[in-house]
Structures are given as structure tokens and as C-alpha cells.
C-alpha positions in Angstrom: 0.0 0.0 0.0 1.2 3.5 -0.8 0.4 5.9 2.0 3.7 7.8 2.3 3.2 11.6 2.4 -0.6 11.3 2.5 -2.4 14.0 4.5 -4.7 12.3 7.0 -7.2 13.0 9.7 -7.5 10.7 12.8 -11.1 9.4 12.7 -10.8 6.8 15.5 -8.1 5.4 17.8 -7.8 1.6 18.0 -11.1 1.5 16.2 -13.0 3.5 18.9 -14.3 7.0 19.0 -14.1 7.1 22.8 -11.8 5.5 25.3 -13.1 2.6 27.4 -11.1 3.0 30.6 -8.9 6.1 30.2 -9.4 9.3 32.2 -9.2 12.7 30.4 -6.0 13.6 32.2 -4.2 10.4 31.1 -1.0 10.5 29.1 -2.6 7.6 27.1 -5.8 9.4 26.1 -5.0 9.5 22.4 -8.7 9.8 21.6 -8.3 13.6 22.2 -6.5 13.6 18.8 -9.6 12.5 16.9 -10.2 15.1 14.2 -6.6 16.2 14.2 -4.6 16.4 11.0 -1.2 14.9 10.2 0.9 13.4 7.4 2.1 9.8 7.0 5.9 9.9 7.1 6.7 6.1 7.3 5.0 2.9 6.5 5.6 -0.9 6.4 7.4 -1.2 9.7 7.8 -4.9 10.7 7.3 -4.0 14.4 4.0 -2.2 13.8 2.0 -4.1 11.2 -1.0 -2.4 9.7 0.2 0.9 11.1 1.8 4.0 9.7 3.8 6.7 11.3 1.8 9.9 11.4 3.3 13.2 12.2 0.6 15.4 13.7 0.3 19.1 13.1 -0.5 19.6 16.8 2.2 19.4 19.5 1.6 16.1 21.4 3.7 17.4 24.4 1.3 20.3 24.8 -1.5 17.8 25.1 0.5 15.9 27.7 0.5 12.6 25.6 3.2 10.0 25.6 5.1 10.1 22.4 8.6 8.4 22.4 9.4 8.2 18.7 12.6 9.8 17.5 10.6 12.2 15.3 8.6 14.8 17.3 4.8 14.7 17.3 4.6 11.2 15.7 2.6 8.1 16.6 2.2 4.7 15.0 -1.5 4.7 14.0 -3.6 1.9 12.6 -4.4 2.6 8.9 -8.1 1.8 9.6 -8.1 4.8 12.1 -7.2 7.3 9.4 -9.1 9.1 6.8 -7.2 10.4 3.8 -7.5 14.2 3.6 -7.3 15.4 0.1 
């Protein structure tokens, strides 16, 4: 699949629109990113199958979210959680 450099919007996280057991102040509440825009900067990683690396336009540190990737403001996101933004 060719997703590299595609602009995307996060429509769900792990297939859900709302977290099941995450509080709003949690550093794992990635659902607050739903509706945010980003760009796919890497794909086909053997450690993260069916995911692409999305660099979000928003600063993840400002949202107090865990993000430990070498590239700032990136997360490995399931392809099915993304909508291509033309």
C-alpha cells in the first residue's frame, strides 16, 4: 500500500471514538487527537504491522500525551483509524 506523504485526519483510535477506561488527564488518552490532521511519514514497519507513522500538526507534548518516537509529534496509528485528507 502506498500511503507515504498522504495527509490524513484521525477518525478513531484503536477503532474506537471514545476510550473505554482512560481518564481525560491520562497521558494515554490518544482519543483527544480525533479530528486532528497529520501526514504519513513512514509505512511498512515490521514492528508495527497495519500501522503507519503519522506526524501530527499539533504538538503532542502540549496535550501531555506519551510520544517516544525519534521524530517529534509522531505516533504509529492503525491505517483503519485514518481518513485520507485530500
